[in-house]
N, C-alpha and C positions, 0 to 999 in steps of 0.2 A: 274095349277089349283088354283084358288083363294079360298082356304079353310082354316079356322083358326083351332087352336088346339082343341077348344071345339067341332067343327064339326067332326074332326077326331075321337075324343073320342066317340061321339054320334054314328057315323057310325060303329065304332068297336063294340059298344054295340048292335047295331041293326042288324049287318050282321055276327053274329057268331053262328047262329043257325044250319045251315045245309051246306052241301058241296057246293051247288050252291051259297049260300050267301057268303061263305068263299072265293070262287073263285072271286066273284065280289069285295069283300073287299080287296083281295090281289091286284087287278088291281088298286084300289083307293090308297092303301098304296104305291104302287110303284110310282104312279104319284106324291105323296105327300112327297117323301123322302127328296127333297131339302127344303121343307117347315119345315120339322121336324128338319133338321140340323140348320135352322135359329134360333131356340129357344135356350134359355139357359138351362143348365143342371138342374137347380132348377125348371124351368117351366116344363120340360119333366118329372122330377121325380114326381112333383105334379099331372101330368096327369095320371101317373101310379096308383096313389091312387084311381082313379075313376074306375079302371078296375080290374076285377077278373082274376088272372093269370091262373086259370083253365078254365074259360068260354071264356075268350078273349085272348087266348094265341097268336094268330097270330098278333093282334094289339100290344100286349105286346112286341113281338119280335122286330117289327120295331122301336118302341120307345126306347127299350133298345139298339138297334144298334145305333140309333142317339146319345144316351147318351154316349156310349162307343167310338164313333167316335170323340168325343170332348175331350179336355184336362180335366182331373178330379183331383181335389185336394186330398191330403191324407185323409182329414176328410170325403170328399164325397165318396172316394174309399171304406172306411171301411163299410159305410152304404150300398153302392152298392153291396158289396159282400154278405151281408145278403139278399138283394132284389133278386139278381141273384140266390142264392142258394135256396131261397123259390120258385122262378119261376121254376127252374129245377125240383124240387120235385113235384110240383103241376100242371105243364103245361099239356095240352092235347096232347097226342101222335099224333092224327090225324091232329091237326093244325100245330104242329111244322114240320111235315113231308111235309107240303106244301111249306115250305121255309127252307130246311135243311142247305143250305149254310149260312143263317143268324144265325141259331141255333149254327152251328159249330163256327162261328165268335164270338158269345157271350161267348160260353164255353171256347174258347181259350183265350179270353181276361180275363175271370175269372181265368183261370189257370195261366196266366202271372202275374195277380195281386197278387195271393196268393204266388207265387214264389218270387215276388219282396218284399213282406212283410216277406219273410223267414218263412212262415207258410204253407208249402205244405199240411200238414195234414188237414187243413181246406177245401181243395178242393177234397180230396179223395172220400168221400161219395157222394157229388153232382155230380162229374164227372162219377162215376160208374152208377148213375141213368141216367145221360145224355147218356151214351153209350147204356144202355139197351133200352132207349126210342127211340134213333135214329136207332138202329139195327133192320132191318126188320126181320131177322132170325138169328139163332145162327151161321150160316155158313158165314154171311156177316161181312167183316172187315170194320168198319166205320173210318171216319177221326179222331174220338176222342179216339180210342183205345190207340194209342201211347201216347197221352197226359195224359190219366188216368194212364197208367203204369209208365210214368215218375214221376208223383206225388207220386205213391206208392213207387218208388225207393228212391226219395228224403226224403219222410216221414218215410221210412223203414217199411211201412205197407205191407210187402211182402205177408202175408197170405191173405189180402184183394184182392190182384191182381190175386191170383191163380185161382179162379173160371172162370175168363175171359179167362185164358190161356188153360182151359180144353175144350173150344169150338173147334170143328173141322172146321177151316176156309177154305173155298174153293172159296169165291168170294172176289176179291180185285179190287178196282178201281185205286188206285194210288200206284206205286212202293214204293214211299217214306214212305207211311203209313205202308206197309208190312215190309220194312227194319227196321223201328223204333219199330214196334210192336214186331218183333222177337228179336231185340237187347235188348230192355228194359225187355221183357219177360224172356230172358235168364238171365239177371241180377237179376230179382226177384226169379227165380228158384235157382240161386246160393245162394241168401240170405236165401232161405228155405232149402238149402242142397239137393235139388232135381237135382242132377247133370246129370242124364239121360235125363230129360226133357230139362234142360239148353243146353245140347250138341245138342239135336235135333233142338232147336230154333236157336242157333248160326250157326249150319250147314246150316239151311235154308237161313241165311243171306249170308254166304260165297258162296253158290252154286246157289243163285238166278240169273236169267238172268240180265245182265247189259252190256251196251255198253262200259262204262269206269268204272274203279275201283272207288268206292265211299268211302268216309271217314268212313261211318258206317261199311262197310264190312271190312275195315282195322282194326278198333277197335274190331269188332266181331271176327276176325281171331286170334287176340292176346288172347282173352279170350277162344276161341275155343281150342287153343293149351293147355292152362292151365287146362281147364275142362277135356280135353281128358286124360291128365296125371293123374288127380285126380280120374276120373271115370273108365278109362280103363287101366291105368298103362302104357300107351304107346301113341305115336302119329306118324301118317304117313303123309308125305308130299304129297302123291298121292291124286289126286282129282277124284271124280266120273266123269263119262263121260258127265253127263248133266251139269257140271259146266261151266260157261261162259268162253270163251277164254281169256277175259280181266282179270278175277280173276286168272285163271291158269297161265297166263303169268307173271303177276305182283306179285302175292303172292308167286310164286315158283322160279322164275328166277332172282329176285332182279334187275329189270331194273333200270339203274341209273337215269332215268328221265321219269316220266309218269304223266298222268292226273288223278287227284283225284277229283271226283265230290262231293262237300259238299251238301248233300241233305237237310240240315237244311234251306238253303236259295236258293237252286237250282242253285248255281253258280259253275263254274268249275275253279279250281286253279291248278297251276303247282308246284309240289314239286320236288326239285332237290336232287339227291343222298340221298334217305331216308334210305334205309336198315332198314325200320321201324320195321320189326319183327325179325331181326337177333338174338337179345338176347333171344327171346322166342324159336326159333328153336335150339339155342345153349343149352338152358335150357332143352329142350326135349332130346337132344343128351346126355347131362350130366345125366339126369334122367335114360336114358336107360342103362347107364354103371352100375347102381346099387350101386355106391359108395356114401354113405350119406355124408361123410366128403367133398368130391369133390363138391357135390351139394350145401351144405351149404356155402362153400367158393365162389362158383360162384354167389349165390344169394346175398351174402354180397358185392361182387365186383360190382354187377349191381343193387344194391338196389335203387340208385338214379333214374335210368331209369325206373324201375318198379313203383317207387313212383310217378314219373311224369305222368305215364299212369294211375294212380289210381288202379294199379293191385298188389301192394305189398302184401296186405292181402291175395289175391288169390294165389300168389306165395308161401307164407308161408304155405298155405293149401296143396300146391303141395309137399313141404318138409315133412309136417306131413303125407301125404298119403304114402310116401316112407317108413316111419317107420311102418305104418299100414300094408302095403303090405308085408314087410319083416316079420312081425309077422304072417300074414296069411300063408306065406310059411312054417312057423314052424309047423302049424297045419297039414300039409301034411306029416310031418316026425315023429313028437312026439305025444305020448298020454298024457304024463305029463311032465311038465317042471317048474323049479322054476322061480320066478320073476327075481331073480338076473341073472340067465342064459339067460333069455329073454333080459334083459337090456344089457348084455355083447354081445350077438349075434347081436342085431340090433343097437348097439352103442348108447344106451340111457345112461343118466347120472347115474341113480341109480334104485334100485328096485321099489321105490315109483313112479317114472315117468313111469316105465313099467306097474305098476298096473293101473295108470290112463289111459294109452292107451288101455289096455286090457278091462277095465270096459267100456270105451267109445265105443269100437268096439262091445262089447256084447250088449250094449244098442242100437247101430245102426243096429244090425243084421249082422255085417260083419263076426263075428265068433260066435261059440257056445262053451262056456267054463264055468267052475266054479273055483273060487279061494278059496283055503283053507287058511283062515287068520292065523291059528295057525302056520303052517310051511311054508307059502308063496309059496305053490305049485299051479300050474295052471293045471287043467285037461281039455283037449280038448274033446268036445262032437260031436256027429253026429247031423245033421239038424233034429230037432224034428217034422218038418212039414211032415205029412203023405199024404197030398193032398186028404183027404177024409172028411174034416170037412164041415159043411154047409156054413161057410164063404168062404172057398176056392172054393167050387162048384159054389156059387153065383158069385164069382170073375171071374172064368173061363167062366161061362155062359154069363156074361155081356161083357167080352172081345170078345167072339165069335159073339155076336149080333152086337157089334161095328164094327168088321171086315166085317161082312156081309153087314151092312149098308154102309160102306166105299166102298166095292166092287160094290154095286149097284150105288153109286154116281159116281165112276170112269167110270162105263159102260155108264151111262147117259152123262157124260161130253165128253166121247169119241165119242158117237153118235152125240152130238151137234157139236163137232169140225169137224167131217167128213162131215157135211152138211154146214159148214161155207164157204161162197163164197170166202173170202180173203184167207183162208187156202187152199182151192182147187185150186185157181189160182196160189198160190205160189208153191204148189206141182206140178202143171202142168208145170210151167216154169222150175222147177228143173229137172223134168222128161225129158222134151224136151232137156234140156242142156246136159244131159248125156245119151241120147238115143243111144243105140249101133248101130242102123241102120245107124247113121251118119258115122260110121267107115267101112262101107261095102266096100268102094273103097280104103281102106288103103293098103299099101304094106304088103306082106305076113308076114314080121317079126314083124309088129305091130298088126296083127290079134289077137282078143281076144278069 
């Protein structure tokens, strides 16, 4: 199509009024993509100045794509970050959803750019806006969820990522998006000390359907072991029945050679003799013995391995959790105890360190106690919650409503699946395969 840049701008301005015009504009823009790529970055940027990112979002998308598809200098990149951030904040939801794949491309290039500049915090707010604009409903997992959570992890903006993790996701398009969403989400919850939620998300990665063990599941399993020890005080190598055979076989039996699929670039690589999680399972065994000195010795001996996995900080929290768990056990036996006795019993250095642990546990709600500063005595108390306050009643009520909504959703999904032709055909094949009528003529000793 022989159309110049001014004509594209004019058509974008003229066909951005209603859905019919926008569909027509999209056809024109698709035909003009090669023409857009033929222009220089400066020419494309100047054309953006003639468009309103809110009123002409669709045309803005295609021009931004052409800009980001070409090499960009460092000077131009910084200005583009501001342009893209402004576009994400002001663009029309209806228009960007006409070309979601282009919007995702632009947002990911934006994410890559802030990461290359080592300024991930610059991308956190715009990417959160992008997620919400692309998300059709709170149950839908978009292609941008994992990118946003990654920026939150790198920028240590854990609190900003938490609201996204509170959504009950039930619609997933790409397995890769789900794996990364749960993995980065688990890391954010660890950063916020929400170990229960972190355990849930990491569990989702480990038990999700997979034909071959992927690298994300391997890393998630390492953190899953550590978070289990911190939150539950124990770890079991047994898997739930719905866990894929690939995960059960490779994570449990230490196969000497297996395929690991790297979902970051969708390539499959062969790792030989990994024993990748053996130190983590040995750590769990050591933790189960309850000997703090033995645990600390093991951690020091394997510190290099844990450090290379970027898990040494979490491992140290595992050691700290053993001290806390041992202090919790004392509350079941004693009503009062001196700080020095606590330090001696749980093998802490001195009474001052014991006091710090007790104060932290009181603040976290792990124990209920009062410290007498005069004589250094700790008095253990009962849980003050009577479960009859307005706040607790509201919490219980909201939990019940959430469970009811989840039950309705599960029923709806079950009904849809029971009507799915592909599911019915597979069930039919399996039923025929194991039909007992096929064994009617079998010898007596093989009768069922």
